[in-house]
Structure formats: C-alpha cells, structure tokens
N, C-alpha and C positions, 0 to 999 in steps of 0.2 A: 570228099568225106564231109565237109561242112558247107552249109549254105551261108548266104550273107547275114542271116539272122542268128547264126550259131555263136558259141562262145569264142572269145579271142584267146590267143596264147596266154596273155597276161591273166585273164580271168581263170583259165584252167590252172595256171601256176598258183594263183591265190587259193583256189579250191584244193589243190593237192597239198598245200601247206596247212590245211585246216583238218579238223576231225572229219570222220566219215559223215556224221550227221550234219554238221555245219557246212561242210563242203558241198553236199547235195542241196542244202537250202540255198546256197549261193548259185549253184548251177541250174536250179529248177526252172527259172523263166526261159532259159535257152536250151534246156535239155532235149526237147523234141526236135531241135534243129542241129543236133550233134549226131555222130555215128554211134553213140552209146545207147540210143533207144533201139529196142529190138525191132527189126524191120518186118514188113508184111511178108517178105519172102520166107521168113521163119514162122511167123504167127499163123499164116494161112495153112501150110501143111500140118502144123500141130493141130489146128482146129479140125481139119478133115479127119485126121487120125483119131482124135478124141470123139468125134461124132460117131465113128464106127464102133466105139467101145461104150458109148453112153446110151441114153441120156443120164443126166445127173440132176440132183436137187439143188443143194447149196454149194457154191464154189468160192474158194479163197485164192487170191493172188498174193503170194508171199513176196515181200519186198517189192511192192507194186510200182514204185516210182510214180511217174505221171500217168499210169493207167493203161499202158499198151496191152497188157495181158487181159484187161477187162473185155476187150473185143472178142477174145477167145471164149471166156466164160459166158459172155452174153449169148453166144450161139449154141452152147452145149448144156447150159444150166436152165432149169425150169422154175426155180423158186426165188433165189436171191444170189447176188454176187457181192463179195467183200474184198476190198484191197487194204492191205496193212503195210505200213512202212514207218521207219523211224524218223524220216525227214518231213517236218511240217510243211516246208516249202514245196516239196514234190507233191504232197497230198493236196495242197491248195491248187496247184495246176491241174491235178486229176479231177478235183471237184468242179472246176470251171469247164473242163472238157466233157465231163459226164455228170451233169447235175442231178442228183437225187434218184432218178429213175431212168432206165434204159429200155430200148426196144425189146419187145418180147422175142424169144427164140421161136422157131417154127412150130414147136410142140406146145407152147405155153398159151393159155387163154388170156392172161393178163400181163401187163408190163412187169418185168423182173426188177425188183428193188435193188439198187446199188448203194453200198455204204463204204465209207472211207474211214479207216481207224488208224490212229497213230499208235504204234506199238513196236516192241523189240521182238525180232524173230526168235530170240532165245528165251523169251518169256511171253508167249502169245496169250492174249487176254480172252481166250475162248475155251469153251468146253468141246466135247466131241460132237459137233453139229454139222460138219462138212462132209460132202460126198466126194469132192474133188479139190485138191490143192495143186496149183500150178506155180511155176516160178521161171523167170526169164532173165538170165544174165547176172544173177545176184551172188552166185556161190563164191566168186573171187573175194568177197568181203569176209569170208569165214575161214580162218586158219584150220588146217586139218584136225587139230586137237579139239576144235569146237564143233565139228560136223556131227559127231554122235549126239551131242546135246540138241543141235538143230533138228536132226532127224527124229529124235524122241519127241520134240515139240510138235512136229508135223503129225506124227502118229497120234499124239494126244488129242488133236483137234479133229481127227477123222472118225467118222462112224465106222463100225465093223464093215469090212469090205470096201471101204473108201480107198481112193487112189490118189497118189502123188505123182505128178507127171511134169516132165521138163525136157527140152531139147538138149542133146549132148553132141556137139560137133566132133568129128574125128580129130585127133591131135595132129598138129602140124608136123610134117616130117622133119627129123633132125637135119639141120643145115639149110633148110629152106628159108626164103625171106620171111615168111610168116613166123617160123620158129625163132629166127634170130631177133625179130622185132619183139616178140613176147618175152624172150629171154632178156633182152635189153631193158624192156619196161620193168619186168620183175626185179632185175638187179638194181635199177634206179630206185624203185620203191623200197627195197630192203635197205639200201644205203640211207635213203631219206628217213626211214623209220628208226634206224640206228642213231641218227644224229638229231632228230627233231621230235618233239612231243607237242600235241597228242599224235598218235600214230594214225596213218591213213591206210587201212588194210584193203588192198586191191591187187591180187595176184592172178594172172591169167593162166599160169601153168600149174600142174599138180592136181587137177580135178580129173582123175583117170577112171575109166569105166570099171576096171577090176576092183579098184579100191572102193568106189562108190557102191557097187553091187554088194560087196562084203559088208560094208557099214550099214547099208539099208537092211540087209538080211539079219544082221545082229539086232537092229532096232525093231524087228518084228514084221518086216515086209517080205512079200514074194515079188521078185523083180523080173520084169520082162522088158525087152527092147523091140522097137519097131523101126525099120528103116523108113526114113522120109524120102521116098523115091523121087519126089519132085526136085530135090536138091542134088540129085545125081550120085554117081559113084566114082571112086578114085580109080587109078590105073590098075590097082590090084583087085578090083571088084568089090571092095568094102564100101559101105555107105559113107557119103560125106557128112551126113548128120543122122543121128538116131533120135527117137523119142523114147526116153526111159519111163516106164510105168511101174511104180511100186504100190502093191495092193496090200492093205492091212490083212494079216493072217488072223 
C-alpha cells in the first residue's frame, strides 16, 4: 500500500493527532506516495463516463488535495479548471505538479488555465461560475449533519444545469475484512476525537447512496447514477463502483 517514499507510521500518527488542516499540511509532501491518493483505476473510468456526458466549460475539484482530480477536469473541461482545498501544504504540492496551465483537452483550441485556491468547502469563495464540480475521497471529512451545508455550497457555485459528480464505491459487506477494517478505523477515530482536541474528522462508513440521494435532492439536484463497468460487479450483479451525477434543477 505504501512505497519507500510514503509516510512512516510515526508520521501518520502525528498527522492523526493534529487538526484536519494541519494534518494534511504535514502529510502533503508524501501524500502521493500513500494509498490515500485516488488511483488512476478510479480516475480513468470517471473521466470516460464524464466525457460521454460533457463537454464542460469551467470545472472545480472540491477538496482537491494534491490535484489528482485535475487530470479528470483537464480532459473534460474546455475553459478552466480550479482546485480548492483547506490545506496550504496540499495546494503547494498541487501547484508544483501542475504549474499555472495544463494541456488542452481534445476539444479546446488553447491551453486550459489551472488555478489553485485555498478555501473552506463549507464557505466556497466563488459565485455560480462552474459547469462541473468533482470530488474524490473527501466526504469522510464531513459529518452527516454538515452534508446539507456542503451540498448547498456546491449548488451555489454551479451554473443552471451544472453537474456535481463523484465516484461512490459499493459498501463493504458486513463481516467482510474490508468492513471490519473500516469499522475498526472509525471506532479508533471516534475514541480519538472524544479524548483529544482538535478533532480529526475522517470516517469511512456512513456515506450511503440512499442518504446521499435524498440529501442532494433536498438541496435542489436531480440525481442519477452510472455504473463504472471497468471496475466490475459483485457476486450479486451490482456494480462495485458507481458514478453519482447530481444536476442542478
């Protein structure tokens, strides 16, 4: 899961005892060598699915981290792409990886400008200027009570008819090794947050399709899901991973 340049156990422990913002500042230099960065096996199917629904003008990567989602936006957006994150350290890495401008998408005549903005996802510093918002792996940082505010912020920065898209893996089966690992991790984090301040919110369980669909509908979105067939299906025939697309009504 880690390569030789990834974070050590001690570094991860120090990060986990920090705030979310400071923790990711500490992790940023080695983040791309950890299993926390969204892999191409997820990014590539999402890109292909969005290409079938696009093209788009301006794109925003919400909680962009070191910029993995920008490679998706670069291929489906024709005007500009923006990454927003609360961690200055993660944004510094993103700027070094994608400085200033990025290669044009196949339908664009000129290079697509790329911008990096430090900001809070619950108080986005933009008006309704985006045609597409994507996010990868960030929702565990938001407690369920905060999701309506998060989705309201996303809707506020989208143009009419704009889309909010993200991958949603199928939940691990109860009792499976993956389920037990996530349950154990969440339990440790809840104990940590009970005993230690500032909190570090990162919970892997509890982001369920039915709940998210209802919350997005209440926020003013029409919700569709698309099976990412490249990632296969489970024994019962259901997709291992879907792309959820919420369109501003």
